[in-house]
N, C-alpha and C positions, 0 to 999 in steps of 0.2 A: 618366833625366832628361836633357833637352837640356843640352849642355855650356855654351852661352851663358847659359842661365838659372841653372845651378848656379854659375857664376863670378860672376854678378851678385849672387846671394844671399849668397855668401861675402864679397864686397866690402862689402855692406850690413852684414852681421854684424860684420865687422872694424871698421867705422867706429863702430858702436854700442858695441863693447867699448872702443874708444879713448875714447869719450865717458864710459864708466863710470870709466876710470882718471883722466881729467881731473877728473871730478866729485868723486871721493874726495879727491884732492889739494886741490881748491879749497875744499871744505867745511872741511877741517882747517886750511888756511892762513887762511881768513877769520876763523875763530873765534880762532885763536892770535894773529892780528893785532889783533883787537879787545880781546883780553885783555892786550895789551901784550907778548906773548911772541915775536912775530915782526915787529919794527918795519920791516924792509925788504921785507915780503911784498906790499905793495899793488900793485906793478907786475906781479908774477907773477900775482896774482889777476885783474887786468884782462886780462892776456894769456890766461889760461885761459878766462875768460868769453868773450872774442872768439873763441877757438878753438872753443868749444862752439857758438857761433852758426854758424860756418862749417861745422862737421861736420854740424850739424842741417840746414842748407840742402842740403849734399851728399847726405845721406841721403834727404831729401825728393825731390830731383831724380832720384836713382837709382831710388828706389821708383816714382815716377811713370813713369819710362822703362820699367821692367820691366813695370808694369801695362799700358802701351800697346803695347809692342813684343813682349813675351813672352807676355802673356795667361795668367799662371799660374792654376792651379785648385787647389781643395782646400787642403791644408796649405801649399803654396807661396804661395797667395794670402793666406791668413791670416797667414803670416809677414811678407809685405810690408806689409800693413795694420797689423799690430801694431808693426813696426819704426818706422813713421812716428810712431805714438803714443809709443812708448818714447823715441825720439829727442827728441821735443818735451818730454816729461816732464823729461828730464835737462838739456835746454837751459834749462828753467825753473828747475831747482835751481841751476844756475850763475848765473842772474840773481839768485836769492835770496842766494847766497853773496856776490856783489858788493855787494848792498844792505847786507848785514851789515858788510862791510869799509869801506863809505863813511862810517860813523860814526867819530869819533875814538876811539882806544883808551881803554878804561876802566880805572880803578884799582879793583881789587876789595877792598872793605873786609874786614877779618878776620871781621866778622860775616856775610859772604856767601860764605865759603870753601866751605860745603856746596853752594851753587849752582854754583860753579865746578866742583866735583867732579861734580855732576849733569850739567853740560854736557859734560864729558869722556866720561861714560858714554853720553850721548845720541849723541855722535859715533861711539863704538865700535859701538853698535848699528846705526846707520845704515850704517856701513861694512860691517858683517857682512851686513846685508840686501842691499846691493848685490852682495856676493860670492855670496850665495845665489841671487840672480837670474842673475848671470853663469854660475854653475855649471849651473843648470837650462837656460839658453839654450844652453850649449855641449853638454851631454849629452842634452838632451831628457827628463831625469828630473825629474818634477814631483811625486813622491810626498810628500805632507805639506807642500809649499811654502807652501800657503795657511795652514796651522796655524803653521808656523815664522815666517812674516812677520807674522801676526797677533799672535803672542806677543811678538815683538820690538817691534812697534809699540805694543802695550799697555804694554810696559816704558817706552818713550819717553813715552807719555802720562802714566804714573805719575810719571816724573821731572819732566815739565813741571808737573803739578799740584802736586807737592811744592815745586818751585822757585817757582811762582807764589804759593803760600801764604806762603812765607818772604819773598818780595819785598814782598808786600802788608803783612805784619807789620813789616818793616823800614821801609817808607815811612811807616807810621803813627807809628812811634816815633822816627824820626831825621829831622833836617832837613839832615843833611850827606850829601854824595855822592849826592844824589837823582838827578842826571843820570846817574851811572854805574849806579845801580840800574835806571833806565829802559832803559839800553843792554842790561843783562843780560836784562831782560824782552823786549826786542826779539830777542835771540839765541835764547832758549828758544822763543819763538813761531815763529820761522822754522825752528828745528830740528824742532819738532813737526809743522809743515807739510811739511817735507822728508820726514820719516818716513812720512807719509800717502802722498806721491807715490811713494816707493820701494815701499811696500806694494802700491799699485795696479799697479806694473810687473809684479808676480807674476801678477796676473789676466790680463794680456795674454799672458804666456808660457804659462799654462794654456790660453788660447784657441788659441794656435798648435798645441798638442799634441792637445787634445781637441775643438776646434771649438765650445766653449761658454763663455759668460761666467760667471765665478765672482767674486762680490763679496768683495773683501778691503778692509776699512775703507771 
């Protein structure tokens, strides 16, 4: 492989890995902030979202430069195309994290503690999904990545459905803390969407290795 092309691909890969790290921190911080457990986190959340924008733009620019100047073929070309998509996916996740944090922190009623627990489990599964994608991208090993990501995303969907049902029941029965319940609804919907995006990332990694599209969620 041409040395210049190899170096360019490594730079792109490193930037995407950095985007993974930023995203995991941002998701966790935004949720903790809205749940009132990280009151000073808003500035860091905004900083991370801005960093994600910059990294995404850098990835796009470097990928376009590689396509024009290096004219990669086969797996290298697939890598560049997939990295542009993955970078955009994770920039979008950071946008969603910022949207979550822009609400005022919510006070979780004791009647909604199960939802709070569900939210924590959703975050854990999303974080693990990102780790699965990162490991596959580092090693090129994609055996059962689609099954693993699908299973984890199904867990997130189940937690979302359960939480949504509890919130609807709560809103029907209670006239108190309605605004906070709506904030929790906002959180679980965004996390469900983030899970879908992270799952789709796996299909792009499979595309790099196999040269075919596999539908994941």
